C-alpha positions, 0 to 999 in steps of 0.5 A, spaced: 500 500 500 502 506 498 504 511 503 498 516 503 503 522 503 504 520 496 497 522 494 497 529 498 504 531 494 501 529 488 495 533 489 499 539 490 503 538 484 496 539 480 496 545 475 491 551 476 490 549 483 492 553 489 492 551 496 485 554 497 483 549 491 486 543 493 483 544 500 476 545 497 477 538 492 479 534 498 473 537 502 468 536 496 470 530 493 474 526 498 482 524 500 487 525 495 488 518 494 480 517 492 481 523 487 487 520 484 483 513 483 477 517 480 476 517 472 473 523 468 466 521 469 467 521 477 470 527 477 465 530 472 459 528 476 463 531 482 462 538 478 469 539 477 471 543 471 474 540 465 480 545 466 482 542 473 480 535 471 485 535 466 491 535 471 487 530 476 487 525 470 494 525 470 496 519 474 503 519 474 506 519 481 514 519 480 514 526 481 511 526 488 515 519 489 521 524 488 519 529 493 518 523 498 525 520 497 528 527 498 524 528 504 527 522 507 534 523 505 534 530 508 530 529 514 524 533 512 517 530 515 511 531 511 505 534 515 498 533 511 491 536 513 490 529 515 496 529 520 494 530 527 501 534 528 499 539 523 498 546 526 491 546 528 490 554 528 493 554 521 488 548 519 483 553 520 485 557 515 481 556 508 488 557 504 492 553 509 497 548 505 495 541 503 502 539 505 507 542 510 514 540 510 517 540 517 524 539 519 525 539 527 519 538 532 512 540 530 509 546 535 504 544 540 498 548 541 499 549 548 503 555 548 502 562 545 505 563 538 508 570 537 510 572 530 516 577 530 518 580 524 521 587 521 526 590 517 532 586 514 536 592 514 535 594 521 540 598 525 544 595 531 539 598 536 533 595 532 537 588 532 538 588 539 531 590 541 529 584 536 534 580 540 531 582 547 524 581 545 525 574 542 529 572 549 523 576 553 517 572 549 521 565 551 522 567 558 514 569 559 512 562 556 511 564 548 514 561 542 517 565 537 515 565 529 519 568 524 521 568 517 528 567 518 531 573 514 537 577 516 536 582 520 530 583 525 527 576 524 534 572 525 535 576 531 529 575 534 530 567 533 537 568 536 534 571 542 529 566 543 534 560 543 539 564 547 533 564 553 531 556 551 525 558 547 522 554 541 523 557 534 518 556 528 522 558 522 517 559 516 521 559 510 520 561 502 524 555 500 524 548 501 526 546 509 532 543 507 535 549 504 538 555 507 536 562 505 540 567 506 546 563 506 549 567 512 544 564 517 546 557 516 548 556 523 541 559 525 537 554 521 541 548 524 540 550 531 532 552 529 531 545 526 534 542 532 531 546 538 524 548 534 522 547 527 523 549 520 516 549 516 515 551 509 509 549 504 515 548 499 518 541 498 525 540 499 530 542 493 525 548 492 529 555 492 528 562 495 524 566 490 521 573 491 514 571 489 514 566 495 515 571 501 509 575 501 505 568 500 510 565 506 508 571 510 500 569 511 503 562 514 507 566 519 501 570 521 496 564 521 501 560 526 501 566 531 496 569 536 499 575 535 504 579 530 509 584 533 512 588 528 519 591 530 522 595 525 518 597 518 519 602 513 512 605 510 512 600 504 515 594 508 514 586 507 513 586 514 506 590 513 504 585 509 504 580 515 501 585 519 495 585 514 495 578 513 494 578 521 488 582 521 485 579 516 486 572 520 483 575 526 490 575 529 492 581 534 497 586 531 503 589 535 508 594 533 514 597 537 514 605 537 519 609 534 522 615 532 518 619 527 524 621 524 527 614 523 524 611 516 524 604 519 520 606 524 514 609 520 511 603 518 510 601 526 508 608 527 503 607 522 500 601 525 499 604 531 495 610 528 491 604 525 490 601 532 495 596 533 497 595 540 504 598 542 509 593 545 516 595 548 517 588 552 515 581 551 511 582 557 507 587 553 505 582 548 504 575 553 500 579 558 494 579 553 494 571 553 495 569 560 488 567 561 488 564 554 494 559 556 494 560 564 498 553 564 503 556 560 504 563 561 502 563 568 507 558 570 513 563 567 510 570 568 512 571 575 519 571 572 517 576 567 514 580 572 520 580 576 524 582 571 519 588 569 518 590 577 523 596 577 519 599 571 512 598 574 515 601 581 517 607 577 510 608 573 507 608 580 511 613 583 510 618 577 502 618 579 500 617 572 497 610 573 502 606 570 499 599 573 492 601 571 494 602 564 496 595 564 490 592 567 486 596 562 490 592 557 488 586 560 481 587 561 481 589 553 482 582 552 475 580 554 473 581 546 479 577 544 483 582 541 480 581 534 478 585 529 480 588 522 487 592 521 486 599 521 479 598 525 477 601 532 477 593 534 484 593 534 485 598 539 492 601 541 495 599 547 498 605 551 506 605 552 507 604 559 515 603 559 520 606 555 525 601 552 531 604 556 527 602 563 525 595 560 532 594 559 534 596 565 530 591 569 532 585 565 536 581 569 536 585 575 538 581 582 533 581 587 538 582 592 545 585 593 550 580 590 558 580 590 560 582 583 562 576 579 570 576 577 570 569 574 568 570 567 571 563 564 564 560 562 563 566 558 564 567 550 570 571 548 566 577 546 562 576 553 568 576 557 571 582 553 565 586 556 565 583 563 572 585 564 571 592 561 566 593 566 570 590 572 573 597 574 566 600 574 560 602 570 560 604 563 555 608 559 554 604 552 558 609 548 564 608 553 563 601 553 564 601 546 570 605 546 573 601 551 572 594 548 573 596 541 567 592 539 562 595 534 555 596 536 552 591 532 557 586 536 556 588 543 548 590 543 546 582 543 551 580 547 549 585 553 542 582 552 545 575 553 549 577 559 543 581 562 539 574 561 544 570 565 545 576 570 552 577 569 551 585 568 545 590 570 543 596 565 541 602 569 537 608 566 541 612 561 544 605 558 549 605 563 552 598 564 555 595 571 557 588 573 551 584 577 
């Protein structure tokens, strides 16, 4: 008996049939194996148009068999709509792919999935922010969904992995290929500690037409999508629009209006997206939907942000009340169309520096560490530079001789590991 996956792959290879059409055929006629076995009369009785029947009457299975063989060779798993491991939230979409190709472990449905997307050409500060958001979302119990492109996508995945998180990389090529090539090491780690997903079979290369199509899967897999950095005509905004159409929450990180890579984010906020500066800004919306996942870890996140909350309370501006309002607003599920009042903007309760200062803050006074043997060479250089006392970021860059792009992600890792603490004004000191 033939592997049933073979017939599903055969169906995806039929001409003039997109994902929606493939699904409609399966729902209206029956499993792909029955479609493959049907003759022209049976297809005509089912009301299938002659243009589609021509492709369905091609019963050659060798191209589908070649895909299955390549999957076996490259360690790629086939997930069909009939497979229990197929992501349930994606299956609910009318244009869900009939077949997904997965390298790694398919994600479960017991934790919130958060899409993190943004500019490929983000500056060092934007990259560090993406890294931190990925790390914080992992700490708060969420899974990170990203497109694995260079820039924000790659750094958000790096941050999640650095904090023990699960990453779902959604690709515009086959899951056995790497695009861009410089992300090869990251792809390998995601496949080992998360999964790479694609609707394109092994061997299919990256194509400009694939990425807008890929974006709908990023949003469909996610409970909410966070746009970290985006220009006014960014591909990340395509993902945000998909998210709104699919009933997902849309978040954006506010930025300097003069920064071209913040204009897209600021436009999303004007149109009703929720504001986010930390992982907890996002995950707090899902603590009641996923109580066993988020609540088990949110104490850690609240502890990390505790110093920020105290500063808000001290200002008398009702910072804690604003957080409560956001939680109350989740009663409507946070769903709605992009640009409508149903996607209300969450108010900005924390600035980025204050949140950064709270990451990794020791709860009690501790002796300053002097043993840096467990650190990487770059991390050791940073720690040794701080051994003589706290330094502002620019002074730290000058003292270490490292570039901002090198130093910012490592500062975040050192904070997560509680080796250093950040104070307001981007001042760092050993913990």
